[in-house]
KEDO-156113 format. One record per residue: x, y, z of N, C-alpha, C in turn; residue in one letter. Coordinates in steps of 0.2 Angstrom, whole numbers, plus 5000, padded with zeros to 4 digits. Layout:
BEGIN
+------+------+------+------+------+------+------+------+------+------+
:  n.X :  n.Y :  n.Z : ca.X : ca.Y : ca.Z :  c.X :  c.Y :  c.Z : type :
+------+------+------+------+------+------+------+------+------+------+
:    X :    Y :    Z :    X :    Y :    Z :    X :    Y :    Z :    A :
...
+------+------+------+------+------+------+------+------+------+------+
END
This chain:
BEGIN
+------+------+------+------+------+------+------+------+------+------+
:  n.X :  n.Y :  n.Z : ca.X : ca.Y : ca.Z :  c.X :  c.Y :  c.Z : type :
+------+------+------+------+------+------+------+------+------+------+
: 5004 : 4994 : 5000 : 5000 : 5000 : 5000 : 5004 : 5006 : 5000 :    M :
: 5003 : 5011 : 4996 : 5007 : 5017 : 4995 : 5005 : 5022 : 5000 :    G :
: 5009 : 5028 : 5000 : 5007 : 5033 : 5005 : 5000 : 5036 : 5003 :    V :
: 4998 : 5037 : 4997 : 4992 : 5040 : 4995 : 4986 : 5035 : 4996 :    S :
: 4988 : 5028 : 4997 : 4982 : 5023 : 4998 : 4980 : 5023 : 5005 :    D :
: 4984 : 5026 : 5010 : 4982 : 5026 : 5017 : 4981 : 5032 : 5020 :    V :
: 4980 : 5037 : 5016 : 4979 : 5044 : 5019 : 4971 : 5044 : 5021 :    A :
: 4970 : 5049 : 5025 : 4963 : 5050 : 5027 : 4958 : 5051 : 5021 :    Q :
: 4952 : 5050 : 5022 : 4947 : 5051 : 5017 : 4947 : 5058 : 5014 :    A :
: 4949 : 5063 : 5018 : 4949 : 5070 : 5016 : 4956 : 5072 : 5012 :    D :
: 4960 : 5067 : 5011 : 4966 : 5068 : 5008 : 4972 : 5070 : 5012 :    G :
: 4971 : 5071 : 5019 : 4976 : 5073 : 5023 : 4980 : 5067 : 5025 :    S :
: 4986 : 5068 : 5027 : 4990 : 5063 : 5030 : 4992 : 5063 : 5037 :    K :
: 4991 : 5058 : 5041 : 4992 : 5058 : 5048 : 4999 : 5056 : 5050 :    R :
: 5002 : 5058 : 5055 : 5008 : 5056 : 5058 : 5007 : 5049 : 5060 :    V :
: 5012 : 5045 : 5059 : 5012 : 5038 : 5061 : 5016 : 5037 : 5068 :    G :
: 5014 : 5032 : 5072 : 5016 : 5032 : 5079 : 5019 : 5024 : 5079 :    I :
: 5025 : 5024 : 5082 : 5028 : 5017 : 5083 : 5030 : 5017 : 5090 :    V :
: 5028 : 5011 : 5094 : 5029 : 5010 : 5101 : 5034 : 5005 : 5101 :    L :
: 5040 : 5007 : 5104 : 5046 : 5002 : 5104 : 5047 : 5000 : 5111 :    V :
: 5046 : 4993 : 5112 : 5047 : 4990 : 5119 : 5051 : 4984 : 5118 :    S :
: 5054 : 4982 : 5124 : 5058 : 4976 : 5124 : 5053 : 4969 : 5123 :    H :
: 5047 : 4971 : 5124 : 5042 : 4965 : 5123 : 5037 : 4966 : 5118 :    S :
: 5036 : 4961 : 5114 : 5031 : 4962 : 5108 : 5024 : 4963 : 5111 :    K :
: 5022 : 4959 : 5117 : 5016 : 4959 : 5120 : 5014 : 4966 : 5123 :    E :
: 5019 : 4969 : 5126 : 5019 : 4976 : 5128 : 5017 : 4981 : 5123 :    V :
: 5022 : 4981 : 5118 : 5021 : 4986 : 5112 : 5014 : 4985 : 5109 :    A :
: 5012 : 4979 : 5107 : 5006 : 4978 : 5104 : 5000 : 4980 : 5108 :    D :
: 5000 : 4978 : 5114 : 4995 : 4980 : 5119 : 4994 : 4987 : 5120 :    S :
: 4999 : 4991 : 5121 : 4999 : 4998 : 5122 : 4996 : 5001 : 5115 :    V :
: 4998 : 4999 : 5110 : 4995 : 5001 : 5103 : 4988 : 5001 : 5103 :    A :
: 4985 : 4995 : 5105 : 4978 : 4993 : 5105 : 4975 : 4998 : 5110 :    R :
: 4978 : 4998 : 5116 : 4975 : 5002 : 5121 : 4974 : 5010 : 5119 :    L :
: 4980 : 5012 : 5116 : 4980 : 5019 : 5114 : 4974 : 5021 : 5109 :    A :
: 4974 : 5016 : 5104 : 4969 : 5017 : 5099 : 4962 : 5017 : 5102 :    A :
: 4961 : 5012 : 5106 : 4954 : 5011 : 5109 : 4952 : 5017 : 5114 :    G :
: 4957 : 5019 : 5118 : 4955 : 5024 : 5123 : 4954 : 5031 : 5119 :    L :
: 4958 : 5032 : 5113 : 4957 : 5038 : 5109 : 4951 : 5037 : 5105 :    A :
: 4948 : 5031 : 5104 : 4942 : 5031 : 5100 : 4944 : 5031 : 5093 :    G :
: 4950 : 5029 : 5091 : 4952 : 5029 : 5084 : 4954 : 5022 : 5082 :    V :
: 4949 : 5018 : 5080 : 4950 : 5011 : 5078 : 4955 : 5010 : 5072 :    P :
: 4956 : 5015 : 5068 : 4960 : 5015 : 5062 : 4967 : 5019 : 5063 :    D :
: 4968 : 5020 : 5070 : 4974 : 5024 : 5071 : 4981 : 5022 : 5068 :    A :
: 4985 : 5026 : 5066 : 4991 : 5024 : 5063 : 4996 : 5023 : 5069 :    R :
: 4995 : 5018 : 5073 : 5000 : 5016 : 5078 : 5001 : 5009 : 5078 :    V :
: 5007 : 5007 : 5079 : 5009 : 5000 : 5079 : 5015 : 4999 : 5084 :    A :
: 5015 : 4993 : 5087 : 5020 : 4991 : 5091 : 5026 : 4988 : 5087 :    G :
: 5032 : 4989 : 5090 : 5038 : 4986 : 5087 : 5042 : 4983 : 5093 :    A :
: 5040 : 4978 : 5096 : 5043 : 4975 : 5102 : 5046 : 4968 : 5101 :    G :
: 5051 : 4967 : 5106 : 5054 : 4961 : 5106 : 5059 : 4960 : 5100 :    G :
: 5061 : 4954 : 5100 : 5065 : 4952 : 5094 : 5061 : 4948 : 5089 :    L :
: 5064 : 4947 : 5083 : 5060 : 4943 : 5078 : 5059 : 4936 : 5080 :    P :
: 5062 : 4933 : 5084 : 5061 : 4926 : 5087 : 5056 : 4926 : 5092 :    D :
: 5054 : 4932 : 5094 : 5049 : 4932 : 5100 : 5052 : 4933 : 5107 :    G :
: 5058 : 4933 : 5107 : 5061 : 4935 : 5114 : 5061 : 4942 : 5115 :    G :
: 5064 : 4943 : 5122 : 5064 : 4950 : 5124 : 5070 : 4954 : 5121 :    L :
: 5069 : 4960 : 5119 : 5075 : 4964 : 5117 : 5072 : 4969 : 5112 :    G :
: 5076 : 4972 : 5108 : 5074 : 4977 : 5103 : 5077 : 4975 : 5096 :    T :
: 5073 : 4976 : 5091 : 5076 : 4974 : 5084 : 5075 : 4980 : 5079 :    S :
: 5081 : 4982 : 5077 : 5081 : 4987 : 5071 : 5076 : 4985 : 5066 :    E :
: 5076 : 4979 : 5064 : 5072 : 4976 : 5058 : 5065 : 4978 : 5060 :    E :
: 5062 : 4976 : 5066 : 5055 : 4977 : 5067 : 5053 : 4984 : 5068 :    L :
: 5058 : 4988 : 5071 : 5056 : 4995 : 5071 : 5056 : 4999 : 5064 :    I :
: 5060 : 4997 : 5060 : 5060 : 5000 : 5053 : 5054 : 4998 : 5049 :    V :
: 5052 : 4991 : 5050 : 5046 : 4989 : 5046 : 5040 : 4992 : 5049 :    E :
: 5039 : 4993 : 5056 : 5034 : 4996 : 5058 : 5033 : 5004 : 5056 :    A :
: 5039 : 5007 : 5056 : 5039 : 5014 : 5054 : 5037 : 5015 : 5047 :    A :
: 5039 : 5011 : 5043 : 5037 : 5011 : 5036 : 5030 : 5010 : 5035 :    H :
: 5027 : 5005 : 5039 : 5020 : 5003 : 5038 : 5016 : 5009 : 5041 :    R :
: 5018 : 5012 : 5046 : 5014 : 5018 : 5049 : 5015 : 5024 : 5045 :    M :
: 5020 : 5025 : 5041 : 5021 : 5031 : 5037 : 5016 : 5033 : 5032 :    D :
: 5013 : 5039 : 5032 : 5009 : 5041 : 5027 : 5012 : 5047 : 5024 :    E :
: 5018 : 5049 : 5026 : 5021 : 5055 : 5023 : 5021 : 5061 : 5027 :    G :
: 5018 : 5060 : 5033 : 5018 : 5066 : 5038 : 5023 : 5065 : 5044 :    A :
: 5027 : 5060 : 5044 : 5032 : 5059 : 5049 : 5030 : 5053 : 5053 :    G :
: 5034 : 5051 : 5057 : 5033 : 5045 : 5062 : 5036 : 5047 : 5068 :    V :
: 5032 : 5047 : 5074 : 5034 : 5048 : 5081 : 5036 : 5041 : 5084 :    A :
: 5042 : 5040 : 5087 : 5044 : 5034 : 5090 : 5044 : 5035 : 5097 :    L :
: 5040 : 5031 : 5101 : 5040 : 5031 : 5108 : 5043 : 5025 : 5111 :    L :
: 5047 : 5025 : 5116 : 5051 : 5019 : 5118 : 5050 : 5018 : 5125 :    V :
: 5052 : 5012 : 5127 : 5051 : 5010 : 5134 : 5057 : 5012 : 5138 :    D :
: 5063 : 5009 : 5137 : 5069 : 5010 : 5141 : 5075 : 5008 : 5138 :    L :
: 5081 : 5010 : 5141 : 5088 : 5007 : 5139 : 5089 : 5006 : 5132 :    G :
: 5090 : 5000 : 5130 : 5092 : 4998 : 5123 : 5087 : 5000 : 5118 :    S :
: 5081 : 5001 : 5120 : 5076 : 5003 : 5115 : 5078 : 5011 : 5113 :    A :
: 5079 : 5015 : 5118 : 5082 : 5021 : 5116 : 5088 : 5021 : 5112 :    V :
: 5093 : 5018 : 5114 : 5099 : 5017 : 5110 : 5098 : 5015 : 5103 :    L :
: 5093 : 5010 : 5102 : 5092 : 5007 : 5095 : 5089 : 5012 : 5091 :    T :
: 5084 : 5016 : 5093 : 5081 : 5021 : 5089 : 5086 : 5027 : 5088 :    V :
: 5090 : 5029 : 5093 : 5095 : 5034 : 5092 : 5099 : 5032 : 5086 :    K :
: 5101 : 5026 : 5086 : 5106 : 5023 : 5081 : 5103 : 5023 : 5074 :    T :
: 5096 : 5021 : 5074 : 5093 : 5022 : 5067 : 5092 : 5029 : 5065 :    L :
: 5091 : 5033 : 5069 : 5090 : 5040 : 5067 : 5097 : 5043 : 5065 :    L :
: 5102 : 5041 : 5068 : 5109 : 5044 : 5066 : 5111 : 5041 : 5060 :    A :
: 5109 : 5035 : 5058 : 5111 : 5032 : 5052 : 5107 : 5036 : 5046 :    E :
: 5101 : 5038 : 5047 : 5098 : 5042 : 5043 : 5095 : 5040 : 5037 :    G :
: 5095 : 5033 : 5035 : 5093 : 5031 : 5029 : 5088 : 5025 : 5030 :    D :
: 5087 : 5023 : 5036 : 5082 : 5017 : 5036 : 5075 : 5019 : 5038 :    E :
: 5074 : 5024 : 5042 : 5068 : 5026 : 5044 : 5065 : 5031 : 5039 :    L :
: 5058 : 5032 : 5039 : 5055 : 5037 : 5035 : 5057 : 5044 : 5037 :    P :
: 5057 : 5049 : 5033 : 5058 : 5056 : 5034 : 5051 : 5059 : 5035 :    E :
: 5050 : 5063 : 5039 : 5054 : 5064 : 5046 : 5052 : 5059 : 5051 :    P :
: 5057 : 5057 : 5055 : 5056 : 5052 : 5060 : 5059 : 5056 : 5066 :    A :
: 5055 : 5054 : 5072 : 5057 : 5058 : 5078 : 5057 : 5053 : 5084 :    R :
: 5062 : 5053 : 5088 : 5062 : 5050 : 5095 : 5058 : 5055 : 5100 :    L :
: 5053 : 5052 : 5103 : 5049 : 5057 : 5107 : 5051 : 5054 : 5115 :    V :
: 5052 : 5059 : 5119 : 5054 : 5058 : 5126 : 5047 : 5059 : 5130 :    D :
: 5044 : 5053 : 5130 : 5037 : 5053 : 5133 : 5036 : 5046 : 5137 :    A :
: 5032 : 5046 : 5142 : 5030 : 5039 : 5145 : 5026 : 5035 : 5140 :    P :
: 5028 : 5029 : 5140 : 5025 : 5025 : 5134 : 5018 : 5024 : 5134 :    L :
: 5014 : 5023 : 5139 : 5007 : 5022 : 5139 : 5003 : 5029 : 5138 :    V :
: 5005 : 5033 : 5143 : 5001 : 5040 : 5143 : 5003 : 5044 : 5136 :    E :
: 5009 : 5043 : 5135 : 5012 : 5047 : 5129 : 5009 : 5044 : 5122 :    G :
: 5008 : 5037 : 5122 : 5005 : 5034 : 5116 : 4998 : 5037 : 5115 :    A :
: 4994 : 5037 : 5121 : 4987 : 5039 : 5120 : 4987 : 5046 : 5118 :    V :
: 4991 : 5051 : 5121 : 4991 : 5058 : 5119 : 4993 : 5059 : 5111 :    A :
: 4998 : 5055 : 5109 : 5000 : 5055 : 5103 : 4995 : 5053 : 5098 :    A :
: 4992 : 5047 : 5099 : 4986 : 5045 : 5095 : 4981 : 5050 : 5094 :    V :
: 4979 : 5053 : 5099 : 4973 : 5058 : 5099 : 4975 : 5064 : 5095 :    V :
: 4981 : 5066 : 5096 : 4984 : 5072 : 5092 : 4985 : 5070 : 5085 :    T :
: 4988 : 5065 : 5083 : 4989 : 5063 : 5076 : 4982 : 5062 : 5073 :    A :
: 4977 : 5059 : 5076 : 4970 : 5057 : 5073 : 4967 : 5064 : 5072 :    A :
: 4968 : 5069 : 5076 : 4965 : 5076 : 5075 : 4969 : 5080 : 5070 :    G :
: 4974 : 5077 : 5066 : 4977 : 5080 : 5061 : 4984 : 5084 : 5063 :    G :
: 4986 : 5083 : 5069 : 4992 : 5087 : 5072 : 4998 : 5085 : 5068 :    G :
: 5003 : 5089 : 5067 : 5009 : 5088 : 5063 : 5014 : 5084 : 5068 :    D :
: 5020 : 5082 : 5066 : 5024 : 5078 : 5070 : 5026 : 5082 : 5076 :    L :
: 5027 : 5089 : 5076 : 5029 : 5093 : 5082 : 5024 : 5093 : 5087 :    A :
: 5017 : 5093 : 5085 : 5012 : 5093 : 5089 : 5011 : 5086 : 5092 :    A :
: 5012 : 5081 : 5089 : 5011 : 5074 : 5091 : 5016 : 5073 : 5097 :    V :
: 5023 : 5075 : 5095 : 5028 : 5074 : 5100 : 5027 : 5078 : 5106 :    A :
: 5024 : 5085 : 5105 : 5023 : 5089 : 5111 : 5018 : 5086 : 5115 :    S :
: 5012 : 5084 : 5112 : 5007 : 5081 : 5116 : 5009 : 5075 : 5120 :    A :
: 5013 : 5070 : 5117 : 5016 : 5064 : 5120 : 5020 : 5066 : 5126 :    A :
: 5025 : 5071 : 5125 : 5029 : 5074 : 5130 : 5026 : 5077 : 5136 :    E :
: 5020 : 5080 : 5135 : 5016 : 5083 : 5140 : 5013 : 5078 : 5145 :    E :
: 5013 : 5072 : 5143 : 5010 : 5066 : 5147 : 5015 : 5065 : 5153 :    A :
: 5021 : 5068 : 5153 : 5025 : 5067 : 5159 : 5022 : 5071 : 5165 :    Y :
: 5017 : 5076 : 5163 : 5014 : 5080 : 5168 : 5008 : 5078 : 5171 :    T :
: 5005 : 5072 : 5168 : 4999 : 5069 : 5171 : 5000 : 5067 : 5178 :    Y :
: 4997 : 5070 : 5183 : 4997 : 5067 : 5189 : 4992 : 5062 : 5191 :    R :
: 4994 : 5058 : 5196 : 4989 : 5052 : 5198 : 4987 : 5054 : 5204 :    K :
: 4989 : 5059 : 5208 : 4987 : 5060 : 5214 : 4985 : 5068 : 5215 :    L :
+------+------+------+------+------+------+------+------+------+------+
END
């Protein structure tokens, strides 16, 4: 499917969101949760978790594949869980030729940030707005 095949009905393109976790189950579950809570069943959000063999870890291959699948041409926001997920995404961004352009690592909590990112992207926010909304999730207080 090409970029023009996945654009919204009005022709606008949405920012794609990739959730990178050490666990496939975590990444995929958070993607479903974010789309469900945002009320956006066709959200451009995908998990990229674990290793290709199903083990724990992070995989450049899975991240790149998810980023290209979510890309509509408006950019891709990458939210990560911890440690090597951050390093893997930073490496991919530094290499500059594997991820769609523009792609951005977002400093945000994975769950709350994913929900905010999905809502903002579904509303037509650009990559900067999606990143900002996700980053603001650090301020969500629970008490």
